[in-house]
C-alpha positions as CSV (number, residue, x, y, z in Angstrom):
1,X,5.1,18.5,41.5
2,X,6.8,15.4,40.0
3,X,6.8,12.1,41.9
4,X,10.1,10.6,42.9
5,X,10.0,6.9,42.2
6,X,12.5,4.1,41.5
7,X,12.4,0.5,40.5
8,X,13.2,-0.4,44.2
9,X,10.5,2.0,45.6
10,X,7.6,2.2,43.2
11,X,4.2,3.7,44.1
12,X,1.0,1.8,43.8
13,X,-1.6,2.4,41.1
14,X,-4.0,4.2,43.5
15,X,-1.3,6.8,44.3
16,X,-0.7,7.6,40.7
17,X,-4.4,7.8,39.9
18,X,-5.1,9.9,43.0
19,X,-2.2,12.3,41.9
20,X,-3.6,12.5,38.4
21,X,-7.1,13.2,39.8
22,X,-5.7,16.0,42.0
23,X,-3.8,17.6,39.1
24,X,-6.9,17.5,36.9
25,X,-9.1,18.8,39.8
26,X,-6.9,21.9,40.0
27,X,-8.1,22.9,36.5
28,X,-11.4,24.1,38.0
29,X,-14.4,24.8,35.8
30,X,-13.6,25.5,32.2
31,X,-15.3,26.5,28.9
32,X,-14.6,24.1,26.1
33,X,-15.7,24.4,22.4
34,X,-16.2,21.4,20.1
35,X,-18.5,19.4,17.9
36,X,-21.0,16.9,19.3
37,X,-20.8,13.3,18.2
38,X,-22.2,10.1,19.6
39,X,-25.0,11.8,21.5
40,X,-26.9,9.3,23.6
41,X,-29.4,9.7,26.5
42,X,-29.8,7.0,29.2
43,X,-32.4,7.8,31.7
44,X,-31.6,11.1,33.4
45,X,-28.0,11.2,32.1
46,X,-26.8,12.2,28.6
47,X,-23.5,10.9,27.2
48,X,-21.7,12.4,24.2
49,X,-18.3,12.9,22.6
50,X,-17.0,16.4,22.1
51,X,-14.6,16.4,19.2
52,X,-12.1,19.0,18.3
53,X,-13.0,20.6,14.9
54,X,-9.4,20.6,13.7
55,X,-7.4,17.9,15.3
56,X,-8.4,14.2,15.6
57,X,-9.0,14.5,19.3
58,X,-12.1,14.1,21.4
59,X,-13.2,13.9,25.0
60,X,-16.1,12.2,26.7
61,X,-18.8,14.5,28.2
62,X,-21.4,13.5,30.7
63,X,-24.3,15.6,32.1
64,X,-27.8,15.6,33.4
65,X,-30.6,15.5,30.8
66,X,-32.0,18.7,32.2
67,X,-28.8,20.6,31.2
68,X,-29.1,19.4,27.6
69,X,-32.8,20.0,27.5
70,X,-32.2,23.6,28.7
71,X,-29.9,24.2,25.7
72,X,-32.8,23.6,23.3
73,X,-33.2,21.4,20.2
74,X,-30.1,22.8,18.5
75,X,-27.9,20.4,20.6
76,X,-27.8,17.5,18.2
77,X,-25.1,15.3,16.5
78,X,-22.8,17.5,14.5
79,X,-23.7,20.7,16.2
80,X,-20.9,23.0,17.5
81,X,-21.3,23.9,21.1
82,X,-19.6,25.6,24.0
83,X,-19.6,23.5,27.2
84,X,-19.1,24.8,30.7
85,X,-17.8,21.8,32.5
86,X,-15.7,20.4,35.3
87,X,-12.9,18.0,34.4
88,X,-13.3,14.7,36.2
89,X,-11.0,11.7,36.5
90,X,-12.6,8.4,37.5
91,X,-10.0,6.8,39.7
92,X,-11.6,3.4,39.7
93,X,-11.5,3.1,35.9
94,X,-8.7,5.5,35.1
95,X,-10.8,7.5,32.7
96,X,-11.2,11.2,32.0
97,X,-14.3,13.0,31.2
98,X,-16.0,16.4,31.5
99,X,-19.0,16.8,33.7
100,X,-21.2,19.3,31.9
101,X,-22.7,22.2,33.9
102,X,-24.0,24.3,31.0
103,X,-24.1,23.9,27.3
104,X,-24.6,26.6,24.7
105,X,-25.0,26.0,21.0
106,X,-22.7,28.2,18.8
107,X,-25.1,30.3,16.7
108,X,-24.6,31.4,13.1
109,X,-24.1,34.9,14.2
110,X,-21.3,34.0,16.5
111,X,-19.7,31.8,13.9
112,X,-19.7,34.6,11.4
113,X,-18.2,37.0,14.0
114,X,-15.4,34.5,14.6
115,X,-14.8,34.1,11.0
116,X,-14.7,37.9,10.4
117,X,-12.1,38.3,13.3
118,X,-10.0,35.5,11.8
119,X,-10.3,37.0,8.3
120,X,-9.0,40.4,9.6
121,X,-6.1,38.6,11.3
122,X,-5.1,36.7,8.2
123,X,-5.5,39.7,6.0
124,X,-3.2,41.8,8.3
125,X,-0.6,39.1,7.9
126,X,-0.8,39.5,4.1
127,X,-2.1,36.0,3.3
128,X,-4.7,37.4,0.9
129,X,-2.5,39.8,-1.0
130,X,-2.9,39.5,-4.8
131,X,0.9,39.5,-5.4
132,X,1.2,36.3,-3.4
133,X,-1.1,34.4,-5.8
134,X,0.6,32.3,-8.5
135,X,-0.7,31.9,-12.0
136,X,-1.9,28.5,-13.2
137,X,0.2,26.7,-15.8
138,X,-1.3,26.8,-19.3
139,X,-1.6,23.1,-19.6
140,X,-0.9,21.1,-16.4
141,X,0.6,17.7,-16.8
142,X,-1.3,16.3,-13.8
143,X,-3.9,17.8,-11.5
144,X,-4.4,16.9,-7.9
145,X,-8.1,16.8,-6.8
146,X,-9.3,16.9,-3.2
147,X,-13.0,16.1,-2.8
148,X,-15.5,13.8,-1.2
149,X,-15.8,10.2,-2.3
150,X,-18.2,9.7,-5.2
151,X,-19.3,13.3,-4.9
152,X,-20.9,15.5,-7.5
153,X,-18.0,17.8,-7.2
154,X,-15.6,15.0,-8.2
155,X,-17.8,14.0,-11.1
156,X,-18.1,17.7,-12.3
157,X,-14.4,18.4,-12.2
158,X,-13.3,15.1,-13.9
159,X,-16.0,15.2,-16.6
160,X,-15.6,18.8,-17.5
161,X,-11.8,18.7,-17.5
162,X,-11.7,15.6,-19.7
163,X,-14.3,17.1,-22.0
164,X,-12.1,20.2,-22.5
165,X,-8.8,18.3,-22.7
166,X,-9.2,14.5,-23.0
167,X,-5.5,13.8,-22.2
168,X,-5.5,15.5,-18.8
169,X,-4.4,13.3,-15.9
170,X,-5.7,13.4,-12.3
171,X,-4.6,12.2,-8.9
172,X,-7.8,12.1,-6.8
173,X,-7.6,12.2,-3.0
174,X,-11.0,11.5,-1.4
175,X,-11.5,13.0,2.0
176,X,-14.3,14.1,4.4
177,X,-15.5,17.5,3.3
178,X,-17.6,18.3,6.4
179,X,-17.7,17.2,10.0
180,X,-14.9,16.9,12.5
181,X,-12.5,14.9,10.3
182,X,-12.7,17.2,7.3
183,X,-9.9,19.7,8.2
184,X,-7.4,17.0,9.1
185,X,-8.0,14.8,6.1
186,X,-8.0,17.7,3.7
187,X,-4.7,19.0,5.1
188,X,-3.2,15.5,4.9
189,X,-4.3,15.2,1.2
190,X,-3.0,18.7,0.5
191,X,0.4,17.9,1.9
192,X,0.6,14.6,0.0
193,X,-0.3,16.3,-3.4
194,X,2.0,19.3,-2.7
195,X,4.9,16.9,-2.1
196,X,4.3,15.1,-5.4
197,X,6.6,16.8,-8.1
198,X,4.3,15.6,-10.9
199,X,1.3,17.6,-9.6
200,X,1.1,21.0,-11.3
201,X,-2.3,22.2,-9.9
202,X,-4.3,21.3,-6.8
203,X,-8.1,21.7,-6.9
204,X,-10.0,21.6,-3.6
205,X,-13.7,21.0,-4.5
206,X,-16.9,20.6,-2.6
207,X,-20.6,21.1,-3.6
208,X,-22.9,23.6,-1.9
209,X,-24.2,23.3,1.6
210,X,-25.2,25.1,4.7
211,X,-22.7,27.5,6.3
212,X,-22.0,25.0,9.1
213,X,-21.1,22.4,6.5
214,X,-18.5,24.7,4.9
215,X,-16.8,25.7,8.1
216,X,-13.9,23.3,7.7
217,X,-12.8,25.4,4.6
218,X,-12.5,28.5,6.8
219,X,-10.4,26.8,9.4
220,X,-7.2,28.7,10.2
221,X,-4.9,25.7,10.0
222,X,-6.2,24.8,6.5
223,X,-6.0,28.3,5.3
224,X,-2.4,28.6,6.5
225,X,-1.5,25.2,4.9
226,X,-2.9,26.4,1.5
227,X,-0.9,29.6,1.8
228,X,2.3,27.6,2.5
229,X,1.8,25.2,-0.4
230,X,4.3,25.4,-3.3
231,X,1.8,24.2,-5.8
232,X,-0.9,26.6,-7.1
233,X,-4.3,25.9,-5.5
234,X,-7.7,26.3,-6.9
235,X,-10.6,26.7,-4.5
236,X,-14.0,25.4,-5.7
237,X,-16.1,25.3,-2.5
238,X,-19.9,25.5,-2.8
239,X,-21.6,27.9,-5.1
240,X,-21.1,31.5,-6.2
241,X,-22.6,33.0,-3.1
242,X,-20.5,30.8,-0.7
243,X,-17.3,32.5,0.4
244,X,-15.1,30.5,2.8
245,X,-11.7,31.9,3.8
246,X,-10.1,29.2,1.5
247,X,-11.4,31.3,-1.5
248,X,-9.4,34.3,-0.3
249,X,-6.1,32.5,0.2
250,X,-6.2,30.2,-2.8
251,X,-4.3,31.3,-6.0
252,X,-7.5,31.0,-8.0
253,X,-11.1,31.1,-6.8
254,X,-13.7,29.1,-8.9
255,X,-17.4,29.7,-8.3
256,X,-18.2,26.0,-8.8
257,X,-16.3,22.7,-9.3
258,X,-17.3,23.0,-13.0
259,X,-15.7,26.5,-13.1
260,X,-12.6,25.0,-11.5
261,X,-12.2,22.5,-14.3
262,X,-12.6,25.3,-16.9
263,X,-9.9,27.4,-15.2
264,X,-7.5,24.5,-14.7
265,X,-7.3,23.2,-18.3
266,X,-7.8,24.9,-21.6
267,X,-10.5,23.9,-24.1
268,X,-8.9,21.8,-26.9
269,X,-11.5,23.0,-29.4
270,X,-10.8,26.6,-28.6
271,X,-7.0,26.0,-28.8
272,X,-7.3,24.2,-32.1
273,X,-9.4,27.1,-33.4
274,X,-6.8,29.6,-32.1
275,X,-4.1,27.5,-33.8
276,X,-6.0,27.6,-37.1
277,X,-6.6,31.3,-36.8
278,X,-2.9,31.9,-36.1
279,X,-1.9,29.6,-38.9
280,X,-4.2,31.4,-41.4
281,X,-2.9,34.7,-40.2
282,X,0.7,33.5,-40.6
283,X,-0.1,32.3,-44.1
284,X,-1.7,35.6,-45.0
285,X,1.3,37.6,-43.7
286,X,3.7,35.3,-45.5
287,X,1.8,35.4,-48.7
288,X,1.4,39.1,-48.5
289,X,5.2,39.5,-47.9
290,X,6.0,37.2,-50.8
291,X,3.5,39.0,-53.1
292,X,5.1,42.4,-52.2
293,X,8.5,41.1,-53.0
294,X,7.3,39.6,-56.3
295,X,5.8,42.9,-57.2
296,X,9.0,44.6,-56.4
297,X,10.9,42.2,-58.5
298,X,8.5,42.6,-61.4
299,X,8.8,46.4,-61.2
300,X,12.6,46.0,-61.2
301,X,12.6,43.7,-64.1
302,X,10.3,46.0,-66.1
303,X,12.8,48.8,-66.0
304,X,14.5,49.4,-69.3
305,X,17.9,48.7,-67.9
306,X,16.9,45.1,-67.1
307,X,14.1,44.5,-69.6
308,X,16.4,45.3,-72.6
309,X,20.0,45.9,-71.5
310,X,21.2,46.3,-75.2
311,X,18.6,48.9,-75.9
312,X,19.7,50.8,-72.9
313,X,23.3,50.7,-74.0
314,X,22.3,51.8,-77.5
315,X,20.3,54.7,-75.9
316,X,23.3,55.7,-73.8
317,X,25.5,55.4,-76.9
318,X,23.1,57.6,-78.8
319,X,23.2,60.1,-76.0
320,X,27.0,60.0,-76.0
321,X,27.1,60.6,-79.7
322,X,24.6,63.4,-79.5
323,X,26.7,65.0,-76.8
324,X,29.8,64.5,-78.9
325,X,28.2,66.1,-82.0
326,X,26.9,68.9,-79.9
327,X,30.3,69.5,-78.5
328,X,31.8,69.4,-82.0
329,X,29.3,71.9,-83.2
330,X,29.9,74.1,-80.3
331,X,33.7,73.9,-80.7
332,X,33.4,74.4,-84.5
333,X,31.2,77.4,-84.1
334,X,33.5,78.9,-81.5
335,X,36.5,78.3,-83.8
336,X,34.7,79.9,-86.7
337,X,33.7,82.9,-84.6
338,X,37.3,83.2,-83.4
339,X,38.6,82.9,-87.0
340,X,36.2,85.6,-88.2
341,X,37.2,87.8,-85.3
342,X,40.9,87.2,-86.1
343,X,40.3,88.0,-89.8
344,X,38.6,91.2,-88.9
345,X,41.3,92.2,-86.5
346,X,43.9,91.4,-89.1
347,X,42.1,93.5,-91.7
348,X,41.9,96.4,-89.3
349,X,45.6,96.0,-88.5
350,X,46.4,95.9,-92.2
351,X,44.3,98.9,-92.9
352,X,46.2,100.8,-90.2
353,X,49.6,99.5,-91.1
354,X,52.2,101.9,-92.7
355,X,53.0,99.2,-95.2
356,X,49.5,99.5,-96.5
357,X,50.0,103.2,-96.9
358,X,53.2,102.6,-98.8
359,X,51.3,100.1,-101.1
360,X,49.1,103.0,-102.1
361,X,52.2,104.9,-103.5
362,X,53.3,106.8,-100.5
363,X,56.9,106.8,-99.2
364,X,58.6,107.4,-95.9
365,X,61.6,109.7,-95.7
366,X,64.1,109.0,-93.0
367,X,67.3,110.6,-91.9
368,X,70.5,108.6,-91.4
369,X,69.7,107.9,-87.8
370,X,66.2,106.5,-88.7
371,X,64.2,109.5,-87.7
372,X,61.2,110.1,-89.9
373,X,61.3,113.4,-91.7
374,X,58.1,115.2,-91.3
375,X,59.0,118.7,-92.4
376,X,61.4,120.0,-95.0
377,X,62.7,122.6,-92.5
378,X,64.4,120.0,-90.4
379,X,66.8,118.8,-93.2
380,X,69.8,120.6,-94.7
381,X,70.7,121.0,-98.4
382,X,73.1,118.2,-99.4
383,X,72.0,116.0,-96.4
384,X,71.7,112.3,-97.2
385,X,68.2,110.8,-96.7
386,X,66.7,107.4,-97.3
387,X,63.3,107.0,-99.0
388,X,61.4,103.9,-98.0
389,X,59.0,102.6,-100.6
390,X,56.4,99.8,-100.5
391,X,59.2,97.4,-101.8
392,X,62.7,98.5,-101.2
393,X,64.3,101.9,-100.4
394,X,66.4,104.6,-102.1
395,X,69.2,106.8,-100.9
396,X,68.8,110.5,-101.9
397,X,70.6,113.8,-101.4
398,X,68.8,117.0,-100.6
399,X,69.4,119.5,-103.5
400,X,66.8,122.1,-102.8
401,X,64.3,122.4,-100.1
402,X,60.9,123.9,-100.9
403,X,58.2,125.4,-98.7
404,X,54.8,123.8,-98.6
């Protein structure tokens, strides 16, 4: 319930603090998870800070030494724990803290179970689908690198990338890569590099370590930030056997920081060798094509029509004259045969002609009307007849008919 105050009727500090204490007291006993920092024991009381593993927030925790000793030696600085505590608000100092009643270290088995549940949730949302992953550019203009300060991972990425392609440029963002500040700093660096239009690839690199040290790279907030980035991200966390959730959501997973450098930039020697091979192949193809065309031209030029055009014309002329002579012989032979046949036909006609008979001394007797007299019985005595001879004719008169 909100207080009703004005400038004319303010409430004293004690009233405000008492109200805050009452509100906090209504929270009851709660279970809180976090990471221990600043662990300090004074007499029978232990003081520590419980830090949120993602956000840059913390709370003061106070409890009896016996409670901490009951939790075992696993409760140390940097350990992740679950605390059963009662929220307290100290009215006299206006400070908030948690009075610890029980403390339990978060074991590896429980951490793995939590990660597996988170992995299933993210996979169901499709954050690990292969079709969401973007290919890396062949030759990035500038690479963003997120790693620990002066770390082996930074040295491996920079040295191997520059050995492969000396002209490659980097923008390095040094962050915490383990502990309570790691997630926040890595996300801040990721957002800064992703907002830089000159960055073509982002590499998040860290060397190997215990599973607890790599937990920031399985944080849900960081995984979702990498999934939402517009720039392709390469994950190079730990060694081959390490598998944080960042590896599953990144566009490319590298087994080591050295492998990330190899995947991010090409090897200049390999590329030069490839250029030489392609150049030689192109030369061979071009030379082969030119040689084939030259061979074709030589074959064309060696043909008689192009090698000696006049000789070809003469050959064609000789062929024309041969055909002309052949046609003349054929025509002459045909005419001779036709002339002989005509002479034979004429001779036969002459042999069968009445004129030829007359030439041999025969005569043709005709009556006045032109009818040929074949028998003496058909004419009368004193009848005028005409006798046709081989040359000329005679008019005669029948004086006496005789029998054959």
